[in-house]
N, C-alpha and C positions, 0 to 999 in steps of 0.2 A: 397357284401363283397369283391368279387374278383376285382371289379373296384377300390375300395378304396385302396386295397393292391397294385394294379398295379400303381395307381396314386402316392402312396408314394415311390415306387421303382423308377418310372420314374422321380419323383421330386428330389430324391436323386442324380440320375445320372445327370440331368440337372443342379441342384445346384452345384454339384461337378465340372462339366465342366465350369460353370460360374465362380467359384472360380479359376479354373485352368487358364482360359483365361484372368482373371483380373490381371494386374501386381501389384506387391506389396504384403504386408502382410495383411491377412484378419483374424482378431481375432474373429472368430465366431464358435459356436459349430455345431454339426451335426443336431440338431433340427432346428436351424435357416437356415442352408443350405438346408434342406429338404423343409422348409417353403418357402424359396425363389424359389426353383425349382418348387414347386407346383403352386405358384403364377405366375411364368413365363409361365408355361404350360397352365394355365387357360387363361392368357392374350393372348398368341399366339393362343390358340385353338379357341378363339372367332373369329379370323380373318382367320387363315389358318388351313389346315388339312394335315395329313400324314407327310411325311419327311420334307416338307417345314415348317410345324408347329413346328416340333422338332428343326430345325435349328433356326427358329425365336425365339423359346423358350429359346435356349441357349444364343442368343444375348440379349434377354430381361433379362435373369438371370445375365449376365455380368453387365448390367446397374443397376439392383437391388442390386447386390453385391457392386458396386461402391457407390450407394446411402446409403446403410446400413453402409458401412465402413466409409463414410464421416460423417454420423449422430452419430455413436458410437465412433468416433475417439477422441472426447473430453471427453468422460466418463472415469472415473478411474484416471484422471490426478490430481484430487484435493488432496492436502495434508493438514494435520492438523498441 
């Protein structure tokens, strides 16, 4: 249980840093930010460990934030 809570907290931090380092507006909520951070940590954790894994996780989070922002940019623009 402690591992899951730690992963959520680390995911929130990495996701927030990913949004901070990505230029422009990122219209996403806290749950999506945490999800992106957790995914970035899991991807980086498969390759690197320790501080290097954390830094690579932030870089992966920036890329994921850019991808999610690009995919969701067209949504909500439709008018009736």
